[in-house]
C-alpha positions in Angstrom: -8.9 47.7 7.0 -12.6 47.1 7.4 -13.9 44.1 9.2 -14.4 41.0 7.0 -18.0 39.9 6.9 -18.8 36.5 8.4 -21.5 34.3 9.9 -20.9 32.0 12.8 -22.8 29.1 14.4 -21.8 26.7 17.2 -19.7 24.4 15.0 -19.4 26.2 11.6 -18.6 29.5 10.1 -18.6 31.3 6.7 -16.4 34.2 5.8 -16.8 36.4 2.7 -13.4 37.1 1.1 -13.2 39.2 -2.0 -16.9 38.7 -2.5 -16.8 34.9 -2.3 -18.2 32.9 0.6 -16.0 30.3 2.2 -17.7 27.8 4.7 -15.9 25.5 7.1 -16.9 23.4 10.1 -14.9 22.4 13.1 -13.4 19.4 11.3 -11.3 21.7 9.1 -7.7 21.8 10.3 -7.7 25.6 10.4 -11.1 26.1 12.0 -9.8 27.3 15.3 -7.3 29.7 13.7 -10.0 31.3 11.5 -12.4 31.4 14.4 -9.9 33.4 16.4 -9.2 35.9 13.6 -12.7 36.9 12.5 -14.4 39.9 14.1 -11.3 42.1 14.2 -10.8 45.0 11.9 -7.1 44.5 11.0 -7.2 40.9 9.6 -5.1 40.3 6.5 -7.6 39.1 3.9 -4.9 37.2 1.9 -3.7 35.4 5.0 -7.2 34.5 5.9 -7.8 33.2 2.4 -4.9 30.8 2.8 -6.4 29.4 6.0 -9.9 28.9 4.7 -8.9 27.5 1.3 -8.8 23.7 1.7 -6.5 23.3 -1.3 -4.0 25.8 0.2 -4.3 24.0 3.5 -3.5 20.7 1.9 -0.4 22.2 0.3 0.8 23.4 3.7 0.2 20.2 5.7 0.9 17.4 3.2 4.1 15.5 2.8 4.9 14.0 -0.6 6.1 10.5 -1.3 6.3 10.3 -5.1 2.8 10.8 -6.4 1.3 10.2 -3.0 0.6 13.1 -0.6 -0.4 12.5 3.0 -2.2 15.2 4.9 -3.7 15.4 8.4 -7.0 13.9 7.4 -6.6 12.8 3.7 -4.4 10.9 1.3 -4.0 12.1 -2.3 -2.7 10.4 -5.4 -1.6 12.7 -8.2 -3.5 15.5 -6.5 -6.8 13.7 -6.0 -8.2 12.5 -2.7 -8.3 8.7 -2.4 -10.7 7.0 -0.1 -10.0 3.3 0.3 -9.2 0.7 2.9 -5.5 1.4 2.4 -5.8 5.2 2.9 -8.0 4.7 5.9 -5.4 2.5 7.6 -2.7 5.0 6.6 -4.6 7.8 8.4 -5.0 5.5 11.5 -1.2 4.9 11.5 -0.6 8.6 11.2 -3.0 9.4 14.1 -0.9 7.1 16.3 2.1 9.2 15.6 3.9 6.5 13.6 6.1 7.0 10.5 3.7 6.9 7.5 6.6 6.8 5.0 6.7 3.0 4.3 3.0 2.9 3.7 3.0 6.0 1.5 5.8 4.6 -0.6 4.0 1.3 -0.8 0.9 3.1 -2.1 3.0 5.1 -4.6 4.4 1.8 -6.1 1.0 0.0 -5.8 -0.9 2.6 -7.7 1.6 2.5 -10.5 0.6 -1.2 -11.0 -1.5 -1.7 -14.2 -3.3 -4.6 -12.6 -6.6 -3.5 -11.0 -6.8 -6.7 -9.0 -3.4 -6.0 -7.4 -4.3 -2.4 -6.6 -7.7 -3.4 -5.1 -6.6 -6.5 -3.1 -2.9 -6.5 -2.4 -3.0 -4.5 0.8 -5.9 -6.6 2.1 -3.8 -9.6 1.4 -0.9 -8.2 3.3 -2.9 -7.5 6.4 -4.7 -10.9 6.3 -1.3 -12.7 5.7 0.3 -10.5 8.4 3.2 -9.7 6.1 5.4 -6.6 6.7 6.0 -3.6 4.5 9.7 -2.5 4.2 10.9 1.0 4.7 11.2 1.5 0.9 7.6 0.5 0.3 8.1 -3.1 -0.8 6.7 -6.1 1.1 7.9 -9.5 2.3 6.5 -12.9 1.4 7.6 -16.5 1.4 8.3 -19.3 -1.0 9.1 -23.0 -0.8 11.9 -24.3 -3.0 13.9 -27.5 -3.5 17.0 -28.3 -1.5 19.1 -26.8 -4.3 17.1 -23.6 -4.2 15.5 -24.2 -7.6 11.7 -24.1 -8.2 9.7 -27.3 -7.9 8.2 -26.7 -11.4 10.3 -26.7 -14.5 10.0 -24.2 -17.3 8.9 -25.4 -20.7 12.6 -25.7 -21.7 13.3 -27.9 -18.7 15.2 -25.2 -16.7 14.2 -24.2 -13.2 14.1 -20.8 -11.4 17.1 -20.1 -9.2 15.9 -18.9 -5.8 19.2 -18.5 -3.9 19.6 -15.5 -1.6 20.4 -12.5 -3.8 18.7 -13.9 -6.9 16.2 -11.7 -8.8 14.3 -14.0 -11.1 11.9 -12.6 -13.6 9.7 -13.4 -16.6 7.8 -11.3 -19.1 4.9 -9.7 -17.3 2.4 -10.5 -20.0 3.1 -14.2 -19.6 1.9 -14.1 -15.9 -1.7 -15.1 -15.6 -3.8 -12.1 -14.4 -6.9 -14.3 -14.0 -7.4 -14.6 -10.3 -9.8 -17.5 -10.8 -7.0 -19.5 -12.5 -5.6 -20.7 -9.2 -2.6 -22.6 -10.5 -1.2 -20.8 -13.5 1.9 -19.2 -14.9 3.8 -16.7 -12.8 6.4 -16.4 -10.0 4.5 -17.4 -6.9 4.7 -16.1 -3.4 2.6 -16.9 -0.3 1.9 -16.2 3.4 3.6 -18.0 6.3 0.4 -19.9 7.0 0.0 -21.1 3.4 3.4 -22.8 3.3 2.2 -26.3 4.4 -0.2 -26.3 1.4 2.5 -25.2 -1.1 3.9 -27.8 -3.4 6.9 -29.8 -2.2 7.3 -32.3 0.7 11.0 -31.5 1.2 13.1 -28.4 0.6 13.7 -24.9 2.0 11.7 -21.7 2.7 13.1 -18.4 1.4 12.1 -14.8 2.1 11.1 -12.6 -0.9 11.0 -8.9 -1.2 8.5 -7.8 -3.8 7.7 -4.4 -5.3 3.9 -4.0 -5.1 4.0 -2.7 -8.7 5.3 -6.1 -9.8 2.4 -8.1 -8.5 0.0 -9.4 -11.3 -2.7 -11.2 -9.4 -4.0 -12.6 -6.1 -5.6 -16.0 -6.8 -9.0 -16.5 -5.2 -8.5 -19.9 -3.7 -7.2 -20.7 -0.2 -8.6 -17.4 1.1 -6.3 -15.3 -1.1 -3.2 -16.6 0.7 -0.9 -16.6 -2.3 0.0 -14.4 -5.3 1.7 -14.2 -8.6 4.4 -11.6 -9.7 6.6 -11.2 -12.7 9.7 -10.6 -10.6 11.0 -10.5 -7.0 14.2 -10.6 -5.0 15.2 -13.4 -2.7 16.5 -11.7 0.5 16.7 -14.4 3.1 16.2 -18.0 4.2 14.3 -19.4 7.2 16.3 -21.6 9.5 15.5 -25.3 8.7 14.4 -25.9 12.3 11.6 -23.3 11.9 10.3 -24.7 8.7 9.3 -28.3 9.6 5.6 -27.4 9.7 5.8 -26.3 6.1 6.6 -29.8 4.8 4.0 -31.7 6.7 0.8 -30.6 4.9 -0.9 -31.9 1.8 0.8 -30.0 -1.0 -1.1 -28.6 -4.0 0.2 -27.7 -7.4 1.4 -24.1 -6.7 
């Protein structure tokens, strides 16, 4: 084999493979490997092509979670690199050696959400509200309910939503208000821990909700984006009454 042509500078190089130039700098995950191979006569051109091709490199180093693929320095959705606050935080978590799975599954579900508001703002809401993501990619939130676990507000037919642990209430998605400037509107509401004193109801209980990010419809703009509306959720727990006294001492608002 003849030696493969190349050019080399302090922090970048270009190799010519099958007549095509491939350039890379020292931020490329395979830079060191290629740097060590060039200049020798017996280099396998096909093997070198795999190393310098960014697409081939991504295939080798990414892990797939549904439509989300996580690599060493990028996150892809359906094969396209996504640059956002969420993906930046995901790469920070990956760099710390933590399990990226929950966040990748969260992103996979979130990006399937037809609501642009939810896609753009839900993760920011989670971080600001300090709410956790579950291992399956859902997230947790809170809700105040009456002493019998039903909603404070009645439906048009007079019935109330059952929020006992294990319940999975739902309503037609297209009946949930997707206007984030409509601060008190139709939908199954959830909120952060710190918003609870402002939530409607002077007596009652606080339950824990597990919500699929794909089921969130809007994040209302009032109260610093501290609450949200979904079309369904699952009630997974209840906060001990002694820990919820603060939630019933504030000035309640409509929703």
